[in-house]
Residue, then its C-alpha position, 0 to 999 in steps of 0.5 A: x500500500x502506497x504512503x498516499x493510500x495509507x494516509x487516506x486510509x487513516x483519515x477515513x478510519x473510524x473509531x469507537x467512543x467510550x463515554x468517560x463523562x457518564x462513567x465519572x457521573x455514575x461513580x460519583x453518585x455511587x460514592x456519594x450514595x455510600x457516604x450518605x447511606x452510612x450517615x443515614x443508616x448507622x443509627x438504625x443499623x446499630x440499634x437493630x444489628x449492633x453494627x453501625x455499618x451493617x447497611x453500608x457493608x451490604x450495599x458496598x458488596x452489591x455495588x462492587x458486584x454491580x460494577x463488575x456486571x456493568x463492566x461485563x455488559x459494557x464490553x458485550x456487543x449490545x446487538x446480542x440483546x437484539x436476538x433475545x427480546x422474548x427471552x427478556x420478556x418471559x424471563x421477567x414474567x417468570x421471575x415475578x410469578x416465582x414470588x408466589x412460590x416458596x422462593x418468595x419471601x416477605x420483607x418490611x410488610x411486602x412480599x416482593x423478593x425471591x431467594x435464589x441463593x441471594x435476595x432478588x427483586x423481580x421488578x428490578x429485573x423486569x425494568x431491564x427486561x422491558x427496556x431490551x424487549x421494547x427496544x427490539x420490538x419497536x426497532x423491528x416494527x419500523x415505520x409501521x409503529x407509527x399507526x395508532x393501532x400498532x402503537x396501542x398494541x405495543x403499549x398493550x404488551x406492557x400490560x401483562x408485566x405491569x399488571x403482574x407486578x401490581x397484583x402479585x407484589x403489590x408494587x404500584x410504583x414499579x408498575x407505573x415506572x415500567x409503563x412510563x418507560x414503554x410510553x417514552x420509548x414509543x413516543x421517541x420512535x413515533x411522530x404521533x404527538x397528538x395521540x400522546x397528548x390525548x392519552x396524557x389528557x385522559x390520564x390526568x383527567x382520571x387522576x383528577x377525578x380520583x383525587x376529587x372523589x377521595x378528598x370528598x369521601x365519595x368512594x366506597x370504604x374499600x376503595x377509600x382505604x386503597x387510596x388512603x395515601x391520597x388523603x395523606x398527601x392532601x392533608x398530611x397533618x391530619x394523618x400524622x399518626x398514620x399514613x402521613x407520618x413519613x411524609x410529614x417527618x420528611x418535610x420537617x427534615x427538608x425545612x430544617x436543612x436551610x441553605x447549607x444544611x446541618x452538616x454531614x451526620x448531623x440529621x435529627x430526623x434519621x434518629x428514628x423519626x423517619x422509618x427506613x430513612x435509607x430507602x425511599x426518603x434518603x433525599x430528605x436527609x440529604x436536604x437536612x444534612x447538606x441543605x439546598x446546596x447539596x440537594x441542588x448539586x445532586x439534582x444537577x448530577x442527574x441532569x448531566x447524566x440525562x444529557x449524556x444519555x441524550x448525546x449517546x442516543x442521538x449518535x447511536x449507530x442504529x435505532x435499537x441502540x438509541x432505544x436502549x439508551x432512551x429506555x434507560x434514560x426514561x427509567x432513571x429520570x422518571x424514578x428520580x423525578x418521582x422520588x423527589x416529588x414524593x419526598x417533597x409531597x408534590x405527589x402521593x407517597x408511592x415508595x420509589x427509591x432514589x437511583x444509585x443512592x437509596x439502599x437496595x441491592x437488586x436496584x443498584x445491580x440492575x441500574x448498573x447493568x443498564x448503565x453498562x448497556x448505555x456504555x456498550x451503545x456508546x462504544x458502538x458509535x463511530x466518529x471520523x478521525 
């Protein structure tokens, strides 16, 4: 090969991209999450288990394992997952039904886990499974997905999984998140904005009617009990001894944090006032200890993460890769928004964890697996030299 041809070949050669910015953001959130977890959980862990680092040790082990999974998924060609969408779909369903078998067990008053040598929450697996399934399904449909009939049919495919999670594990928040993930992926893949606005308007209308009926006490007693969290959301002081207790204590924590907070480890509300503060309500302790400044910094880190997702999705080499990233972006962004909205009492309490920061082994492992999918897609991007 002549020198001229070699020179032209080098100019035309394309190279892959690894998103180190996204990796840094994830590692920062993981480290911050471990620090905050120890700060929030040490008091309760010492009372229950005689070891102030009990929750930290378990979360650290899950985090290390999750990083190993993330690295493994990153260096697997993401097109491999395009060949197994139905495996992902039915594996998600199967694991949910295992909760009904002797493998299923109850924790904190909810039966949402299975023992398979380790504790596993099937709803977390289902989120990843649905991202893979719908990314493959929508990309294969092509332009046919743009018809209203095809769109509704595709949305309908999420119903068995979401309904199984709702009925078997009674996990409303995970069912909502899965539906929102699917809707976001289809929304991005289709230009049917009018239909989506119509669907959104109908859902908002139904929610408004339910809230009105609950607030007026018009619903039957059984339904009123089911929607008791709405009453606690509308008037937490009235239900301060029952369903409104956690929300009210969370608001006390946020209000007492001021601009720069009381200081790391100085929270009062974590001393038994907020039950299981290391789970859903950890953001309120962040606000109390680090103030508005710390809370804003964490929100900005999540915004930067979403920005990196958008960059990767826009530059993905194919639609399947782009939709994988959109699915992960939808999952994390929706979960962050809902968690902060619950903690600040902007919406009723639904029991949603804060990604990468709240305590939960299954959650952190599968979130990192999703980050691995995104990084794998980023490695597939080709840029001209």
